[in-house]
C-alpha positions as CSV (number, residue, x, y, z in Angstrom):
1,M,16.3,98.8,157.7
2,R,12.7,99.0,158.8
3,Y,9.9,99.5,156.3
4,T,6.3,98.7,155.7
5,T,5.4,96.3,152.9
6,R,4.2,98.1,149.8
7,Y,6.7,100.9,150.4
8,R,8.7,101.5,147.2
9,L,12.4,101.4,147.9
10,K,15.1,103.0,145.8
11,F,18.6,101.4,145.9
12,T,21.6,103.1,144.3
13,G,24.9,101.3,143.8
14,I,28.1,103.1,142.8
15,S,31.4,101.5,141.8
16,G,34.0,103.9,140.3
17,V,32.4,105.7,137.4
18,H,29.6,103.2,137.1
19,S,26.2,103.5,138.9
20,I,22.9,101.7,138.9
21,V,19.5,102.4,140.4
22,K,17.0,99.7,141.3
23,I,13.5,100.2,142.5
24,D,11.7,97.4,144.4
25,I,8.5,96.9,146.5
26,P,9.7,94.0,148.7
27,L,7.1,91.8,150.3
28,S,9.7,90.1,152.5
29,T,13.4,90.1,153.2
30,I,15.4,90.4,150.0
31,T,19.0,90.5,148.8
32,V,19.6,93.3,146.3
33,I,22.2,92.4,143.6
34,F,23.7,95.1,141.6
35,N,24.9,94.2,138.1
36,F,27.3,97.0,137.1
37,M,27.6,97.5,133.4
38,E,29.5,100.0,131.4
39,C,27.4,102.6,129.7
40,T,29.9,105.0,128.1
41,Y,29.6,106.7,124.8
42,G,31.5,108.9,122.3
43,D,32.6,111.7,124.6
44,N,33.6,109.2,127.3
45,N,30.6,110.2,129.4
46,N,29.6,107.5,131.9
47,Y,25.8,107.2,132.3
48,P,24.1,105.6,135.3
49,I,21.6,102.9,134.5
50,V,18.3,101.8,135.9
51,E,17.4,98.2,136.1
52,K,13.6,97.5,136.1
53,G,12.8,93.8,135.9
54,T,14.5,92.4,132.8
55,Q,14.9,95.9,131.2
56,V,18.0,98.2,131.5
57,W,17.6,101.9,130.8
58,M,19.9,104.9,130.8
59,A,19.1,107.1,133.8
60,E,20.2,110.3,132.0
61,N,19.8,111.6,128.5
62,L,22.6,110.9,126.0
63,K,24.8,113.9,126.0
64,T,27.5,113.0,123.4
65,T,28.3,115.0,120.3
66,K,30.5,112.2,118.8
67,Y,30.0,108.7,117.6
68,K,32.0,105.9,119.4
69,D,34.7,106.1,116.7
70,G,35.2,109.9,117.4
71,T,33.4,111.2,114.3
72,P,31.3,114.2,115.2
73,V,27.5,114.0,115.1
74,P,26.2,116.9,113.0
75,L,24.9,119.9,114.9
76,V,21.5,120.9,113.2
77,E,20.4,124.4,114.3
78,D,17.4,125.3,112.0
79,S,13.9,123.9,111.4
80,A,14.3,123.6,107.7
81,S,17.3,121.3,108.1
82,W,15.5,119.2,110.6
83,A,12.5,118.8,108.2
84,V,14.7,117.2,105.5
85,L,17.2,115.4,107.8
86,N,17.6,111.7,107.0
87,A,20.7,111.0,109.1
88,P,21.5,111.4,112.8
89,G,22.0,114.9,114.2
90,Y,21.6,116.8,117.4
91,C,20.8,120.3,118.7
92,W,20.5,122.1,122.0
93,Y,17.1,123.0,123.4
94,N,16.1,126.4,122.0
95,N,19.5,126.3,120.2
96,D,21.0,127.6,123.5
97,E,24.0,125.5,124.3
98,V,25.2,127.7,127.2
99,T,22.0,127.5,129.2
100,N,20.9,124.0,128.2
101,K,23.9,121.7,127.6
102,S,24.2,120.6,131.2
103,V,20.4,120.4,131.7
104,Y,19.4,118.5,128.5
């Protein structure tokens, strides 16, 4: 692949349900190594990851409504409840699950 040095290149690797994104600005010929790792949570959603240097990040927002053991995460729908919440919870943006579940 031809490129000019200082171009930022995005590499995406996919293996089954796992995917990883790497960004690099190569100064010479390189070999890109993809370290696939499982990033699955409560609802069995598989999340792509981004590897940047020594850090690994989720490439998408967490979209589960259950803990890994299957217990539901509480749905909190009003401001007063959020103000006193001292445990995990979730809500849909603008409390609109139909419009926002797949987006957020």
